[in-house]
C-alpha positions in Angstrom: -20.1 25.8 25.5 -21.9 22.5 25.8 -20.4 19.3 24.7 -23.0 18.9 21.9 -22.1 22.3 20.5 -18.4 21.5 20.6 -19.0 18.2 18.8 -21.2 19.9 16.2 -18.4 22.5 15.6 -15.8 19.6 15.3 -18.0 17.9 12.7 -18.6 21.1 10.8 -14.8 21.7 10.7 -14.2 18.1 9.5 -16.7 18.5 6.7 -15.0 21.8 5.6 -11.3 20.6 5.8 -11.3 16.9 6.3 -9.0 17.0 9.3 -8.8 18.7 12.6 -6.0 19.1 15.2 -6.5 18.8 18.9 -4.4 21.8 19.6 -6.3 24.1 17.1 -9.6 22.9 18.4 -8.6 23.5 22.1 -7.6 27.0 21.2 -10.6 27.8 19.1 -13.1 26.5 21.6 -11.3 27.7 24.7 -11.3 24.3 26.3 -8.5 21.9 27.4 -6.9 19.4 25.1 -8.3 16.6 27.3 -11.8 17.9 26.7 -11.2 17.8 22.9 -9.9 14.2 23.3 -13.0 13.2 25.0 -15.2 14.9 22.4 -13.2 13.1 19.6 -13.5 9.8 21.4 -17.2 10.1 21.7 -17.5 11.0 18.0 -15.2 8.2 17.0 -17.4 5.7 18.9 -20.4 6.9 17.0 -18.4 6.3 13.7 -18.5 10.0 12.7 -14.8 10.4 12.6 -11.5 8.5 12.9 -9.0 9.5 15.5 -5.4 9.9 14.3 -2.2 11.1 16.0 -2.8 14.8 17.1 -6.4 15.0 15.9 -9.0 13.3 13.7 -10.1 12.8 10.1 -13.6 12.5 8.6 -15.1 9.0 8.5 -15.3 9.5 4.7 -11.6 10.4 4.4 -10.8 7.2 6.4 -12.7 5.1 4.0 -10.8 6.7 1.1 -7.6 6.0 3.0 -8.6 2.4 3.4 -9.2 2.1 -0.3 -5.7 3.7 -1.0 -4.2 1.0 1.2 -5.3 -1.7 -1.2 -3.2 -3.0 -4.0 -4.4 -1.6 -7.4 -3.8 -5.1 -9.1 -5.1 -7.8 -6.6 -7.0 -5.6 -4.1 -5.2 -7.0 -1.1 -3.9 -4.8 1.8 -0.5 -3.3 1.1 2.0 -4.3 3.7 5.0 -2.1 4.4 7.5 -5.0 4.2 6.5 -6.0 0.6 5.1 -2.8 -1.0 6.2 -1.4 -4.3 5.6 2.2 -5.4 5.4 2.7 -9.2 5.3 6.1 -11.0 3.7 6.8 -14.3 5.0 9.3 -16.9 2.3 11.8 -15.6 3.7 11.7 -12.1 1.0 9.5 -10.7 2.2 7.3 -7.9 0.7 3.8 -7.7 1.1 1.5 -4.7 1.0 -2.3 -5.2 1.3 -5.0 -2.5 4.4 -6.8 -3.8 6.8 -7.3 -6.6 4.6 -9.9 -8.1 1.9 -7.3 -8.6 4.4 -4.7 -9.8 5.4 -7.1 -12.7 1.7 -7.5 -13.6 1.2 -3.7 -13.5 4.1 -3.3 -15.9 2.3 -5.7 -18.3 -1.0 -3.8 -17.8 0.2 -0.4 -18.3 2.7 1.1 -20.7 3.0 4.5 -18.9 5.0 3.2 -15.9 8.4 4.9 -15.9 9.9 3.8 -12.6 9.4 1.9 -9.4 10.8 1.5 -5.8 10.4 -1.8 -3.9 11.3 -2.9 -0.3 14.5 -5.0 -0.2 13.4 -8.3 1.4 16.4 -8.5 3.8 17.3 -4.9 4.6 13.9 -3.3 4.4 15.2 -0.3 2.5 13.6 1.1 -0.7 15.5 0.2 -3.9 15.1 0.8 -7.6 13.1 -1.9 -9.4 15.4 -1.6 -12.5 18.5 -2.4 -10.6 17.1 -5.1 -8.3 17.5 -8.8 -8.4 14.5 -10.9 -8.0 13.8 -14.5 -6.9 10.7 -15.8 -8.7 8.6 -18.7 -7.4 10.7 -19.6 -4.3 9.4 -22.3 -1.9 8.2 -19.3 0.3 4.9 -17.4 0.0 5.4 -13.8 0.9 2.3 -12.2 -0.5 0.8 -13.1 -4.0 1.7 -16.3 -5.9 3.9 -17.1 -7.5 6.0 -15.1 -5.0 8.4 -12.6 -6.4 11.0 -11.4 -3.9 13.1 -8.3 -4.4 16.8 -7.9 -3.3 19.2 -4.9 -3.6 22.0 -7.0 -4.7 22.5 -10.3 -6.6 24.5 -12.0 -3.9 21.7 -11.7 -1.3 19.2 -13.1 -3.9 21.5 -16.0 -4.8 21.9 -16.9 -1.1 18.1 -16.8 -0.6 17.7 -19.0 -3.8 20.1 -21.6 -2.3 17.9 -22.0 0.7 14.4 -21.6 -0.8 14.7 -22.4 -4.6 13.2 -20.2 -7.2 14.7 -18.5 -10.2 17.0 -15.5 -10.2 15.8 -12.8 -12.5 16.1 -9.2 -13.7 13.0 -7.1 -13.7 12.3 -8.0 -17.3 12.8 -11.7 -16.7 10.7 -11.6 -13.6 7.8 -10.1 -15.5 7.9 -13.1 -18.0 8.3 -15.7 -15.4 5.4 -14.4 -13.3 3.1 -14.6 -16.3 4.5 -18.0 -17.2 3.9 -19.5 -13.7 0.5 -17.9 -13.5 -0.5 -19.5 -16.9 0.5 -22.9 -15.6 -1.5 -22.7 -12.5 -5.4 -23.3 -12.6 -5.7 -21.3 -9.3 -4.8 -18.1 -11.2 -7.6 -18.4 -13.9 -9.8 -16.1 -11.9 -7.0 -13.9 -10.6 -8.4 -10.2 -10.2 -7.6 -8.0 -13.2 -5.6 -10.7 -14.9 -7.7 -10.2 -18.0 -6.2 -6.7 -18.4 -2.7 -8.2 -18.7 -1.4 -8.2 -22.3 -0.9 -11.6 -23.9 
């Protein structure tokens, strides 16, 4: 089979299922995995697919993935060390870039039932409802005013001693975030802020 035929086959498979595996393609086409890697590299250079570990995904699927990696509230990229995952009562999972945007999402939508955030010090996922927050410290982590999440109050208090800010529960963090945003002219054009309840 010619390279052009293999590549057409790969693109056809991608259009059907959205993802291909090197091992499966190698077996289906009767060629080595290295040959498949070369085909995928060539197609990736043309922008027809995106190589991922063990295979490839379609370029359209990669664009969707890029959109999914943006915060629903501020449209910034979601970083692993600040992300928050919210869940609605219908089971929808919504990713936002930081606790700041999580507090705004809670104001924007009344169907959010729970959330998990990354603890600032330990990097583990913790329940938003039991977390302690430091609001508007002298450190910008993502969006402003910064809202930083901690698994326990003692860690948050020690952070506050060094970097100022206000200690808060989730409910108080929501109110403080809106309060600080209303005081700052730079937030008058904040994306989607018009959707926040007054």
